[in-house]
C-alpha positions in Angstrom: 2.2 8.8 -7.8 5.1 6.9 -6.2 3.7 3.6 -4.7 5.5 1.0 -2.6 4.0 -2.5 -2.5 4.6 -3.9 1.0 6.3 -7.3 1.3 2.9 -9.0 1.8 1.6 -7.8 -1.5 2.4 -9.8 -4.6 4.9 -8.0 -6.8 2.8 -8.9 -9.9 0.1 -6.5 -8.7 2.4 -3.8 -10.0 1.3 -4.7 -13.6 -2.2 -3.5 -12.8 -0.9 -0.1 -11.6 0.9 0.9 -14.8 -0.1 4.5 -14.5 2.0 4.9 -11.3 5.6 4.5 -10.4 5.4 1.3 -8.4 8.2 -0.6 -6.6 8.1 -3.6 -4.3 9.6 -3.4 -0.8 12.1 -6.0 -1.9 13.2 -4.1 -5.0 13.4 -0.9 -3.0 15.6 -2.5 -0.3 13.0 -2.1 2.4 12.0 -5.7 2.9 12.2 -7.0 6.5 11.6 -3.6 8.2 9.1 -3.4 11.0 6.0 -1.3 10.2 7.1 1.9 12.0 10.6 1.6 10.5 9.1 1.0 7.1 6.8 4.1 7.3 9.8 6.2 8.5 11.9 4.9 5.5 9.1 5.8 3.0 8.9 9.5 4.0 9.9 11.7 1.1 10.5 8.8 -1.3 7.1 7.3 -1.8 3.6 8.8 -1.7 1.7 5.7 -0.7 2.3 2.3 0.6 -0.1 -0.5 -0.4 -0.3 -3.3 2.1 -2.5 -6.3 3.1 -1.5 -5.9 6.8 -4.9 -5.2 8.5 -3.1 -4.5 11.8 -1.5 -1.2 10.6 -4.6 0.9 11.3 -4.5 0.3 15.0 -0.8 -0.2 15.5 0.6 2.8 13.7 -0.2 6.4 14.0 -0.4 8.3 10.7 -0.5 11.7 12.4 2.1 14.0 10.8 3.2 11.3 8.2 4.1 12.5 4.7 3.0 9.2 3.2 -0.5 7.5 2.8 -1.3 3.9 3.5 -3.8 1.9 1.6 -4.8 -1.4 3.1 -6.2 -4.1 0.7 -9.0 -6.2 2.4 -9.4 -9.5 0.6 -9.8 -13.2 1.6 -6.0 -13.6 1.1 -3.0 -11.8 -0.3 -3.0 -14.1 -3.4 -3.0 -12.1 -6.6 -6.3 -13.7 -7.7 -7.9 -12.3 -4.6 -6.4 -8.9 -5.0 -7.1 -8.2 -8.7 -10.9 -7.6 -8.2 -9.8 -4.7 -5.9 -7.8 -3.0 -8.5 -10.5 -0.6 -9.9 -11.2 0.7 -6.3 -7.5 0.7 -5.6 -6.9 3.0 -8.6 -9.7 5.4 -7.5 -8.3 5.6 -3.9 -4.8 6.2 -5.3 -6.1 9.2 -7.3 -7.4 10.9 -4.1 -5.4 9.7 -1.1 -3.4 12.3 0.8 -0.3 12.2 3.0 -1.1 10.9 6.5 -4.3 9.2 5.4 -4.9 5.5 6.0 -7.6 4.0 3.7 -9.0 0.5 3.2 -10.1 -1.0 -0.1 -12.5 -3.9 0.0 -15.0 -5.4 -2.3 -18.4 -3.9 -1.7 -20.9 -6.6 -0.6 
């Protein structure tokens, strides 16, 4: 799976996703794009974007998109807060489809 880590996601999270082809937005030359522009740029290049931007679900339509979006819900976007989400993140990466928007959070 080709995965893009949005600019708000620490690049070091990549180390926890070793089974996937993961790039950061910065490394891919996509840093600084607005959400819609970023989603447009991902089409055909990446399968999924992983983000901490909780506003995407109500600001962006995923209808007709050929990329999935996975939103990490944690107290902050610090790596220490995101690492506990990795097992659930890996499970969702295994099943997410194009045009889907899924959230991953710790179960309470």
